[in-house]
C-alpha positions as CSV (number, residue, x, y, z in Angstrom):
1,M,-244.6,25.6,-39.3
2,K,-247.4,25.2,-36.9
3,E,-247.5,27.2,-33.7
4,N,-247.6,24.1,-31.5
5,K,-244.4,22.8,-33.2
6,L,-242.6,26.2,-32.6
7,I,-243.7,26.3,-29.0
8,E,-242.4,22.7,-28.5
9,M,-239.1,23.6,-30.1
10,W,-238.8,26.7,-27.9
11,K,-239.4,24.7,-24.8
12,R,-236.6,22.2,-25.9
13,V,-234.2,25.1,-26.5
14,E,-235.0,26.4,-23.1
15,I,-234.3,23.0,-21.5
16,L,-231.1,22.7,-23.4
17,G,-230.0,26.1,-22.2
18,A,-230.8,25.3,-18.6
19,N,-228.8,22.0,-19.0
20,Q,-225.9,23.9,-20.4
21,Q,-225.9,26.3,-17.5
22,Q,-226.0,23.5,-15.0
23,I,-223.0,21.8,-16.7
24,I,-221.1,25.1,-16.7
25,Q,-221.8,25.4,-12.9
26,E,-220.8,21.8,-12.3
27,M,-217.5,22.4,-14.2
28,Q,-216.8,25.5,-12.1
29,N,-217.5,23.6,-8.9
30,M,-215.1,20.8,-10.1
31,K,-212.4,23.4,-10.9
32,D,-212.7,25.0,-7.4
33,L,-212.5,21.5,-5.8
34,L,-209.5,20.6,-7.9
35,I,-207.7,23.8,-7.1
36,G,-208.4,23.3,-3.4
37,T,-207.3,19.7,-3.4
38,L,-204.0,20.7,-5.2
39,E,-203.3,23.5,-2.8
40,T,-203.9,21.1,0.1
41,L,-201.6,18.5,-1.5
42,K,-198.9,21.1,-1.9
43,R,-198.8,21.7,1.8
44,I,-198.2,18.0,2.7
45,P,-194.6,17.3,3.7
46,G,-192.7,15.4,1.0
47,Y,-194.7,17.0,-1.8
48,E,-191.6,18.3,-3.7
49,K,-189.9,14.9,-3.4
50,A,-193.0,13.1,-4.7
51,L,-193.3,15.6,-7.6
52,D,-189.7,15.1,-8.6
53,Q,-190.2,11.3,-8.6
54,L,-193.3,11.7,-10.7
55,K,-191.3,13.8,-13.2
56,E,-188.6,11.1,-13.4
57,D,-191.2,8.3,-13.8
58,T,-192.9,10.3,-16.6
59,Q,-189.6,10.8,-18.4
60,K,-188.8,7.1,-18.2
61,D,-192.3,6.1,-19.4
62,S,-192.1,8.5,-22.4
63,G,-188.7,7.1,-23.3
64,N,-190.1,3.6,-23.2
65,K,-193.0,4.6,-25.5
66,E,-190.6,6.1,-28.0
67,K,-188.6,2.9,-28.1
68,K,-191.8,0.9,-28.6
69,L,-192.8,3.2,-31.5
70,E,-189.3,2.8,-33.1
71,N,-189.7,-1.0,-32.9
72,V,-193.1,-0.9,-34.6
73,E,-191.7,1.1,-37.6
């Protein structure tokens, strides 16, 4: 392989590595933001009641999906 081609490939690998590091950093930032948002939400009055309601709704929805699947078969 020619030296120019190897140098070009090396530059591309370096760029990909830098992009990967940037994505990892952005994911860490998103994780921190998500955790902060969740902790803030937990401190809002009525959080437990809303969480229980979501659990009930999820159970109802999963029951409806199972019924739909039974009807398809």
